C-alpha positions as CSV (number, residue, x, y, z in Angstrom):
1,X,-3.1,44.9,-1.6
2,X,-6.3,43.8,-2.4
3,X,-5.6,42.8,-6.3
4,X,-2.9,40.0,-4.4
5,X,-5.9,39.0,-2.5
6,X,-8.1,38.5,-5.3
7,X,-5.7,36.5,-7.1
8,X,-4.5,34.7,-4.2
9,X,-7.9,33.6,-4.0
10,X,-9.0,32.8,-8.0
11,X,-5.9,30.6,-7.5
12,X,-7.3,29.0,-4.5
13,X,-10.3,28.5,-6.3
14,X,-9.0,27.4,-9.4
15,X,-7.2,24.2,-7.5
16,X,-10.4,23.6,-5.7
17,X,-11.8,22.8,-8.8
18,X,-9.1,20.8,-9.6
19,X,-9.0,18.7,-6.8
20,X,-12.7,18.1,-6.3
21,X,-13.5,18.4,-10.2
22,X,-10.2,17.6,-12.1
23,X,-8.7,14.4,-13.9
24,X,-7.9,12.4,-10.9
25,X,-9.9,14.4,-8.5
26,X,-11.5,13.4,-5.7
27,X,-15.2,12.9,-7.5
28,X,-13.9,10.5,-10.2
29,X,-11.8,8.7,-6.6
30,X,-15.4,8.1,-5.2
31,X,-17.0,7.0,-8.7
32,X,-14.2,4.1,-9.2
33,X,-14.5,3.1,-5.6
34,X,-18.2,2.7,-6.0
35,X,-17.4,0.2,-9.6
36,X,-14.2,-1.6,-7.8
37,X,-17.1,-2.2,-4.8
38,X,-19.5,-3.6,-7.5
39,X,-17.1,-5.7,-9.4
40,X,-15.4,-6.9,-5.6
41,X,-19.4,-8.3,-5.4
42,X,-19.6,-9.8,-9.2
43,X,-16.7,-11.6,-8.9
44,X,-17.8,-13.1,-4.9
45,X,-21.0,-13.8,-6.7
46,X,-18.8,-15.7,-9.5
47,X,-16.7,-17.9,-7.3
48,X,-19.4,-18.9,-5.5
49,X,-21.2,-20.4,-8.6
50,X,-18.0,-21.7,-9.6
51,X,-17.1,-23.4,-6.4
52,X,-21.2,-24.8,-7.1
53,X,-20.2,-26.2,-10.6
54,X,-16.5,-27.2,-9.6
55,X,-18.4,-29.6,-6.7
56,X,-20.8,-31.2,-9.4
57,X,-17.9,-31.9,-11.7
58,X,-16.3,-33.4,-9.1
59,X,-19.2,-35.2,-7.9
60,X,-20.3,-36.2,-11.3
61,X,-16.7,-37.6,-12.5
62,X,-16.3,-39.5,-9.3
63,X,-20.2,-40.5,-8.0
64,X,-23.4,-43.0,-9.8
65,X,-25.6,-40.6,-7.6
66,X,-25.4,-37.5,-9.3
67,X,-25.7,-38.9,-13.0
68,X,-29.0,-41.1,-12.1
69,X,-30.3,-37.8,-9.8
70,X,-29.7,-35.8,-13.8
71,X,-31.0,-38.6,-15.9
72,X,-34.3,-38.6,-13.3
73,X,-34.7,-35.0,-13.1
74,X,-34.0,-33.7,-16.3
75,X,-34.5,-36.9,-18.9
76,X,-37.0,-38.5,-17.1
77,X,-35.6,-41.6,-16.8
78,X,-36.7,-44.5,-14.0
79,X,-35.3,-47.2,-13.2
80,X,-36.2,-50.9,-14.0
81,X,-39.8,-52.4,-12.0
82,X,-40.1,-48.6,-10.9
83,X,-43.9,-47.4,-11.5
84,X,-43.5,-43.2,-13.3
85,X,-46.5,-41.5,-12.0
86,X,-47.3,-38.3,-13.3
87,X,-49.2,-35.6,-11.1
88,X,-50.8,-33.3,-13.9
89,X,-51.9,-30.0,-11.7
90,X,-55.6,-28.3,-13.1
């Protein structure tokens, strides 16, 4: 009778090992859940960036203000009859 209990206990240990550490076990499930959560966060950030870029593209296609702002900030352009002042910090 004692050897049957030992065999059953051994089987229980093997099943528990498979449950926790085996292929598709709980540890792997937790790791995959963490990966999915990180990917969801990254997707959310990329979606926000894409929305901002889409809004900028629409603004550039429709309005001259955005084009003018780009020309002023990126290219240093000024309008006719404007005076350009450059402030140099020490």
